[in-house]
N, C-alpha and C positions, 0 to 999 in steps of 0.2 A: 442582527449584530455582525459586523465584519471588522476584524482587526488585521493589521499588517503582518503580525508575527515578528516584528522587529523592535528592538529596544536599543537605546543609545546610552553608553556608559563612558565615564571619564577613565582614562588610562595614562600610564607613563610609558613612553616609547624609548627603549634603549637601543641605540644604533651606533656601533663603533664605540667611541669614547663619549658620545653625546647622550644626554637625557633630556627629554622634552615632554611636556604635557600634551595630551591629545584626547580624542574621542574615537570610539569604535562602535560599529553596529554589531549587535549580537542577536542571535536567534532566541526568541522567547520560548520558554519551556514551563508549563504549568500543569497542575493536577486538573483533570477533566473528569467529572463524575457523570456517568450516564445512568439516568433513571427511566424506567419503563412504567407508565401509568402510575407514577408516584413512588414506585419501589426502586431502591438503589440496586444496581447490578454490577457496576465496575467503576474503578477509578484508573484512568490511564494518564501517563505523562505525555503531553502532546504540545505541539505548537498551536496556540489559540487563534488560528486562522482557518477559514473554510470549515467551521465546526458543524454546520448543517450537513455538508457533504460527508464529514467524518461520521456523524450520527447515522446517516443512511447506509454508508458502506459497512460500518461496524455492525449495525443491526442485521444486515443481510448476510454478511460473512460469518457472524456468530449464530445465525439461525433464530434471532429474536423476531424477525418477520420473514414471511415467505416471499414477498415481493415489495417493491418500493411503494406501491399503492396502498399497502397495509399501514403505512405511517400516515396518520391523520393530521399531525401537527408537531412542531418542535419549538420549544421555548428555551432560550439560553439566558442564564443568569450569571452575571459576573459578580463574584464575591471576593472578600479579602484574601481567602486562601486559594482561590482558583475559579473554576467555572463549573456550573451545574447545567447539564443538558437534559431537559425533560422531554421525553419522547412519548407522545400519545399514539399508541399503536394497537392494532387489532391483535387479539390473543392468538397465538399459534398453538395448534393441537400438538401435544407431546413435549412441549417445553417444560423443563424442570424448574419450577419457580424457586426451588431451594439451591439452584446451581450458581447463584451469584458469586462472583470472585471474592475471595476472602482477603486478598492482598492487592495493592495497587499494581498496575502494569507499568513497569519501567519503560523509558523511551527506547531501550534496546531490546525489549522482550515483548512479543505479541500476546502471550498467553499466561503471563504471570498471574498467580492467584486462582487458576482453575482448580476446582476441588477434586475432580475425578479424572483418572487416566483416560476414560472414554471421551471426556470433554476435549482432550488434546488430540488424540489419535482417532478421531471419528471417521467412519468410512465415507469415501467420496464416490459420487456418481461418475460414470464415464463421460468424459468431455466430448462434445460434438466435434466433428471433423473441421468444419469451417473452411475458409479459403486457403489457397496455396500462396505463401508469401513470394513476392517477386524477387528476382536476384538482387542482392546488395541491399535489401530492405532494412536489415538490422544495422548495417553500417550507415545507411542514409539517416535513419532515426537517431543513431548515436551522434552523428555530426551535427544534426539539427537541434539537439536537446539543450545544449548549454545556454543559448539566448532565452530559453523559456524558464530557466532556473533563477528567478528574480531574488528569492530569499537567499539562495546559496551564493549569488554573485555579491551580495552585501556581507555575508557572514562566513561562508565556507564551512557551515556547520550542519546543513540539513540534507536529507535524502529527497530524491524526486521519484515519482512514478508517472510514466507517460503512456498515453494511448496513441497508437499509430495505425495508419491504414496498411493494407498488405503491400503497398508500394514503399512504405517507410516514412510517410508524411505524418508529422505529429499534430494531433488535433486537440489534445487536452493534457495538462500537466498539473499535478498537485505536489506540494512539498511539506515536509515535517521533519522534526528531529528524530522521529522513530520511523524506520523503514516500513513497518507494517501499518503505521498510521497514514503515511503517504499513500500506500496502496489502498487502504480503506477509503481515504478521501477521494482518490481517483475513481474507484469503483462506485462510490456513492454518487459522485457527480455524473458518471455515465448512466447509472440507473435512474437518477432523477430526470435525465434528458432522454430516457427511453432509447438509448443507444443499444444496438444489437451487439452483444459482447462476443458473438461468433464472427464479427466482421473485421477484426483487426488483431493487434497483439499488444502486450504490455512490456515496457522496458523500464527496469528499475536500476537506480544507481547504488546498488548495495549487493550483499550476498543474497543468495536464494535459499533461505532456510525453510524448514518444513511448514511454518505458518504462512509463508508467502505463497507456497504451492497450494496449500489448503484454501486460502482466501481466493486465489485466482480460479482454481478449479471449481470451487463451490458455486461460482456464478457463471460457469461455462466458458471461461477464457481458454483458448486453445493453445496459445504460445506465450510463455513467460521467458523473457530474455533479461539476464542480469549482467551488470558490468563486472561483478566479482564472482566468487565461486559459489556453487551450491554445497549443501551438506549431503552426506550419504543418505540420510532419511528423506530429504527433499527429493533426491533422485528416485528412491524406492517408491515414494508416493506418486511422483509424476509418472513413473512407468505403470503403476497400477491403475491410474485413472485416465491414461492415454493423453496426458498433457505433454506438449513439446517443451522441453526445458533446455535452455542454452545458457552458458556462462562464459566469463572472460571475453565479453563482447568488446572487440577492439577494431580499429580500422584495418580491414582486410583479413580479419581472423575472428573466429568464435569457436567454442567447443559445444557440441551437441551431446546431451546426456540421455535423452529419451525421445522416442517417437519423431524421427526426422522427416516423416512423410509430409509435413506441412511446410517444409523449407524447400525452395526451388533448387533443383540440382542434386538433391539428396537421395533420389530414388535408387540411383546406382552406387551409392556410397558403400564402402565395405563395412560390414557389421563387426563390432568388437567381439 
């Protein structure tokens, strides 16, 4: 099943002294229930496009599977209330079957409904070094991103997560009303395609909150670049797991918050 993630609605346009009827494209937002081997685990508010990628990414970043090959099949059911994504997956040793989220995850929150503190602030493995980004790679990726944001070009309401080469060439983009969902969709698509997640970097059109760092680092992504700001906890986590975190990515400027060694020209940079 593949949906566009777009809906058209009647509107009234007020411009100056004029009122006129019209139509507008809107981003779809719907409850998406994820089930593992028949058992409900979480309900997330998401854009119902690229849901198989979302299921793969969410399963990996939440530790429901250890690798993409552990997912044996996915069946998506559209219902009146939303969508049910049934994931047939190999059991992962150590997974707490009672840790299902008790509350739905809102589109702006990646970990709503987690029952335990340790489910949120779980320890992260050290991120591999990976390649050195070429000069101006972040700026090049930023400039190239807009044409890839098809949903946002219609609605202006969704986030994007992009995968780029060390030179800044964008290879994959996924979009969603939730920034963490967009990242899960991207990571899911990359994992399904057996992409080496040490071979490039992620650019997101959002702030870099702690769950964005957690999701990226959990799959070995070495560089996470955000158009907006990080949170203090995101910086602390990035420093602890050796992830390179940058924020406020703009033409000709960005701010480096942790581990600058993966960015060209940063070896001699002054340390704060």
